[in-house]
C-alpha positions in Angstrom: 15.1 -11.9 -6.6 14.6 -14.2 -3.6 13.5 -14.2 0.0 17.0 -13.2 1.1 16.6 -9.9 -0.9 13.6 -8.7 1.1 14.7 -6.4 3.9 13.2 -5.1 7.1 10.7 -8.0 7.3 12.9 -10.5 9.2 10.2 -11.4 11.7 7.6 -12.2 9.1 10.0 -14.3 7.0 11.3 -16.0 10.2 7.7 -17.2 10.9 7.4 -18.6 7.4 10.8 -20.3 7.6 10.0 -21.9 11.0 6.8 -23.4 9.6 8.6 -24.8 6.6 11.4 -26.2 8.7 9.0 -28.5 10.6 7.2 -29.4 7.3 4.1 -27.5 8.3 3.6 -24.5 6.0 0.1 -23.2 6.4 -2.5 -23.8 3.7 -3.7 -20.2 3.9 -2.0 -17.0 5.1 -3.0 -13.5 5.6 -0.1 -11.1 5.1 -1.3 -8.1 7.0 0.3 -4.7 7.2 0.5 -1.2 5.7 0.6 -0.7 1.9 4.0 -0.9 0.3 6.0 -2.7 3.0 6.8 -5.8 1.0 3.7 -8.0 1.4 3.4 -8.8 -2.3 7.1 -9.3 -2.9 7.3 -11.7 0.1 4.2 -13.6 -1.1 5.7 -13.9 -4.6 9.1 -15.1 -3.3 7.5 -17.5 -0.8 5.4 -18.9 -3.7 8.6 -19.2 -5.7 10.1 -21.3 -2.9 7.1 -23.5 -2.5 7.0 -24.1 -6.2 10.8 -24.6 -6.6 11.9 -28.1 -7.8 15.3 -27.8 -6.1 15.0 -25.6 -3.0 18.2 -24.7 -1.2 18.7 -24.6 2.6 21.7 -22.7 4.0 22.7 -21.8 7.5 21.9 -18.2 8.4 22.4 -16.0 11.5 19.1 -17.3 12.9 19.4 -20.9 11.8 18.6 -22.8 8.6 17.2 -20.5 5.8 15.3 -22.1 2.9 15.1 -20.4 -0.5 14.4 -21.1 -4.1 17.2 -22.2 -6.3 16.5 -19.5 -8.9 17.5 -21.7 -11.8 15.1 -24.6 -12.1 12.3 -24.6 -14.7 9.7 -23.6 -12.0 11.8 -20.6 -10.9 12.5 -19.5 -14.4 8.8 -19.6 -15.3 7.7 -17.7 -12.3 10.2 -15.0 -12.9 8.8 -14.8 -16.5 5.2 -14.5 -15.1 4.2 -17.7 -16.9 4.2 -20.3 -14.2 1.1 -22.6 -14.6 0.8 -23.2 -10.9 1.0 -19.6 -9.7 -1.9 -17.2 -9.9 -2.1 -13.5 -8.9 -5.7 -12.7 -8.3 -6.8 -9.0 -8.3 -10.0 -7.1 -9.0 -8.9 -5.8 -12.5 -9.3 -9.4 -13.7 -13.0 -8.7 -13.8 -12.5 -7.9 -17.5 -11.5 -11.5 -18.2 -14.4 -13.2 -16.4 -17.2 -14.8 -18.3 -19.6 -11.9 -17.9 -17.1 -9.1 -17.2 -16.2 -7.9 -20.7 -16.5 -4.1 -20.7 -17.6 -3.8 -17.1 -16.1 -1.0 -15.0 -13.8 -2.2 -12.2 -15.7 -1.7 -8.9 -14.4 -0.7 -5.5 -15.0 -4.2 -4.0 -13.2 -7.3 -5.2 -15.9 -8.9 -7.4 -17.1 -12.3 -6.5 -16.9 -13.4 -10.1 -13.1 -12.8 -10.0 -12.8 -14.9 -6.8 -15.0 -17.7 -8.2 -13.4 -18.0 -11.6 -9.8 -17.3 -10.8 -9.5 -19.0 -7.4 -12.4 -21.2 -6.2 -12.8 -23.0 -9.6 -9.0 -23.4 -9.9 -7.9 -24.8 -6.6 -9.0 -28.4 -7.3 -6.8 -28.6 -10.4 -3.8 -30.7 -9.6 -0.3 -29.3 -10.3 1.7 -30.8 -13.1 5.1 -28.9 -12.9 5.5 -28.1 -9.2 4.5 -29.9 -6.0 1.7 -27.4 -5.3 -0.4 -24.5 -6.6 -0.2 -21.0 -5.0 -2.7 -18.3 -5.2 -1.9 -14.7 -4.1 -5.0 -12.5 -3.6 -4.3 -8.7 -3.5 -6.4 -6.2 -1.7 -8.2 -8.8 0.5 -9.7 -5.9 2.6 -11.9 -5.2 -0.5 -13.6 -8.7 -0.3 -17.2 -8.1 0.5 -19.1 -10.5 2.8 -20.4 -12.5 -0.1 -16.9 -13.0 -1.6 -15.5 -14.0 1.8 -18.3 -16.4 2.5 -17.7 -18.0 -0.9 -14.0 -18.4 0.0 -14.7 -20.1 3.4 -15.0 -23.7 2.2 -11.8 -23.4 0.2 -10.0 -21.9 3.3 -11.5 -24.5 5.6 -10.9 -27.6 3.5 -8.3 -26.8 0.9 -6.8 -29.4 -1.4 -3.5 -30.6 0.1 -1.6 -29.2 -2.9 -3.0 -25.7 -2.5 -1.6 -22.6 -0.7 -3.6 -19.3 -0.6 -2.1 -16.0 0.5 -4.3 -13.0 1.2 -2.7 -9.6 1.1 -4.5 -7.2 3.4 -3.9 -3.6 4.6 -7.0 -3.5 6.9 -7.3 -6.7 8.8 -10.4 -5.5 10.6 -12.2 -5.6 7.2 -12.0 -9.3 7.1 -14.7 -11.5 8.8 -13.6 -13.4 11.9 -14.4 -16.6 10.1 -11.9 -15.6 7.3 -9.2 -14.6 9.8 -9.7 -17.8 11.9 -9.0 -20.0 8.9 -5.6 -18.4 8.0 -2.3 -17.9 9.6 -1.9 -14.2 10.1 1.6 -12.8 9.5 2.1 -9.2 10.3 4.4 -6.9 8.3 5.9 -3.7 9.8 7.0 -0.4 8.4 10.4 0.0 6.7 12.9 2.3 8.4 13.4 5.7 6.7 17.2 5.0 6.7 16.6 2.1 4.3 14.1 3.9 2.1 16.2 7.0 1.3 19.1 5.1 -0.3 16.6 3.2 -2.5 15.1 6.5 -3.8 18.6 8.0 -4.3 19.5 4.9 -6.4 16.5 5.6 -8.6 17.9 9.0 -9.3 16.0 11.2 -6.9 17.6 14.3 -5.4 18.5 14.5 -1.7 15.6 16.8 -0.7 13.1 14.9 -2.6 14.3 11.5 -1.3 14.2 12.7 2.3 10.7 14.1 1.9 9.1 11.1 0.1 10.8 8.6 2.6 9.3 10.5 5.6 5.9 11.0 3.9 5.7 7.3 3.2 5.7 6.4 6.9 7.6 3.2 6.4 6.0 2.3 3.0 8.9 1.6 0.7 6.4 0.8 -2.1 4.6 4.1 -1.8 7.9 6.0 -1.6 9.1 4.3 -4.8 5.8 5.0 -6.6 6.1 8.7 -5.7 9.8 8.7 -6.8 8.8 7.2 -10.2 6.1 9.8 -10.6 8.6 12.6 -9.8 11.2 11.2 -12.2 8.5 10.9 -14.9 7.8 14.6 -14.7 4.5 14.6 -12.7 5.8 17.5 -10.5 4.7 15.9 -7.3 7.4 17.6 -5.2 6.5 21.1 -6.5 2.8 20.4 -5.9 3.5 19.6 -2.3 5.7 22.8 -2.0 2.8 24.8 -3.4 0.3 23.2 -0.9 2.6 23.8 2.1 3.2 27.5 1.1 -0.6 28.0 0.7 -1.3 26.5 4.1 1.2 28.8 5.8 -0.8 31.9 4.8 -4.2 30.3 4.7 -7.5 32.2 5.2 -11.1 31.1 5.2 -11.7 33.0 1.9 -9.0 30.8 0.3 -10.6 27.4 1.1 -12.7 26.7 -1.9 -10.0 28.1 -4.4 -7.4 25.9 -2.7 -9.7 22.9 -2.8 -10.2 23.5 -6.6 -6.4 23.7 -7.1 -5.9 20.5 -5.1 -8.4 18.7 -7.3 -6.5 19.9 -10.4 -3.3 18.6 -8.8 -5.0 15.3 -8.2 -5.9 15.0 -11.9 -2.3 15.7 -12.8 -1.0 13.1 -10.5 -3.6 10.5 -11.6 -2.6 11.1 -15.2 1.0 10.6 -14.4 0.2 7.3 -12.6 -1.8 6.1 -15.5 1.2 6.4 -17.7 3.2 4.2 -15.2 0.5 1.8 -14.1 -1.7 0.7 -17.0 -3.0 -2.4 -15.1 -4.8 -0.4 -12.3 -8.3 1.0 -12.9 -8.7 4.7 -13.5 -10.9 5.1 -10.4 -8.3 3.5 -8.2 -5.6 5.7 -9.6 -7.8 8.8 -8.9 -8.3 7.6 -5.3 -4.6 7.0 -5.0 -3.8 10.5 -6.1 -6.4 12.0 -3.7 -5.0 10.0 -0.9 -1.5 11.3 -1.6 -2.6 14.9 -1.4 -4.5 14.3 1.8 -1.2 12.7 3.1 0.7 15.8 2.1 -1.6 18.0 4.1 -1.4 15.7 7.1 2.4 15.8 6.8 2.4 19.5 7.2 0.1 19.3 10.2 2.3 16.6 11.8 5.2 18.9 11.3 3.4 21.5 13.3 3.1 19.1 16.2 6.9 18.3 15.9 7.7 22.1 16.1 5.6 22.4 19.3 6.4 19.2 21.2 9.4 17.4 19.6 11.7 20.1 18.1 14.6 17.7 18.1 12.9 15.5 15.5 13.4 16.1 11.8 10.5 17.7 9.9 8.8 15.8 7.1 8.9 19.1 5.1 12.5 19.9 6.1 12.9 21.9 2.9 10.1 24.3 3.9 10.9 24.8 7.6 10.1 28.5 7.4 6.6 27.8 6.0 6.0 25.2 8.7 7.1 27.6 11.4 4.5 30.1 10.1 1.8 27.5 10.2 2.9 26.4 13.8 2.6 30.1 14.9 -1.1 29.9 14.0 -1.9 26.4 15.2 -1.2 25.1 18.7 -0.7 21.3 19.1 -4.3 20.6 20.1 -5.6 22.4 17.0 -3.1 20.6 14.8 -4.2 17.2 16.2 -7.8 18.0 15.7 -7.1 18.9 12.1 -5.1 15.7 11.7 -8.1 13.7 13.0 -10.2 15.4 10.4 -7.7 14.4 7.7 -7.9 10.7 8.7 -11.6 10.9 8.7 -11.4 12.2 5.1 -9.2 9.2 4.2 -12.0 6.9 5.4 -14.5 8.9 3.4 -12.2 8.3 0.4 -12.2 4.6 1.0 -16.0 4.7 1.1 -16.1 6.4 -2.3 -17.4 9.8 -1.1 -17.2 12.5 -3.8 -13.6 13.9 -3.9 -14.7 17.5 -4.2 -16.8 17.2 -1.1 -13.8 15.6 0.8 -11.3 18.4 -0.1 -13.8 21.2 0.4 -14.8 19.9 3.8 -11.2 19.2 4.9 -9.9 22.6 3.9 -12.9 24.6 5.2 -12.7 22.9 8.6 -8.9 23.6 8.6 -9.6 27.3 7.8 -12.4 27.9 10.3 -11.7 30.6 12.8 -11.4 28.4 15.8 -8.5 26.5 14.2 -6.8 28.9 11.9 -7.3 32.2 13.7 -4.2 34.4 13.4 -2.8 35.5 16.7 -3.7 39.0 17.9 
């Protein structure tokens, strides 16, 4: 893979290319954008180019386009995940810090990981390539102490060092951190590009269309859900069950449905654990909870589409009848209020609020008589 193989992020890659063309690549970047839109892939391929011993420049539609050669020793080692000058820093590395053996992976990115795998490493001069590159995942989970520890490195980095912070919530970074980095924004991937990718993986047409729309431009998320589905986690049937339940929903059903959704979350998290052994169990549980809240939000967004944009395709196009029943009970304002509640619950999830409380509150508020009252 190379920079040329990354699609739907031409603007971001163009900014990188222009900096390199005038021999002024930044010493520190923030790649900011939604989860799963190609930030990590771009960072890895940008690192591959910066580390390459024989970079190639060819004329492209927008001018010269530099890329890694793909065949030198540096490129070969990076593709094999064994390049001595490339480091991917993420919170699960806590297990390998001096004092981290056996510690549970926290929500925040631990300062010990930042100190031992980045700050203490930047001064080491490269031996194989012209520079060293550090890619830091989930930068939004850096707490204030970790960010302050990074400031000196970001302000006065060694000339041979490039640091790339990957961030989904730019507002979580301190102004002092943002000001010391070049911010490059990544946008959503078009559904029309996601569906063929999912079909190539072996997903059926209905499933591919649903996951592509549910992902809201996140190719990475859509592919994760596709792998789950193909591995037998039953995510598509789970969503069909949730939408069917919502169509005939009553206040008395709220707690039972919350319990069923919690069981669904456990099933999905178990499926993810089989596919992603590197991620902590708590993060996989939150990922599963977030997916189910997104499924509920998708049904509510479909309600607004039925009312105000009937020419647009439904996210749950395979359950148009159930969505119509739900829209008969919710007007657009009520649906938007429920959507707002759902996004509030997503924020609670990020703050590590108890998942049972989150689902019970969301579903009880959705079922209350002022929102879900059946027409007379």
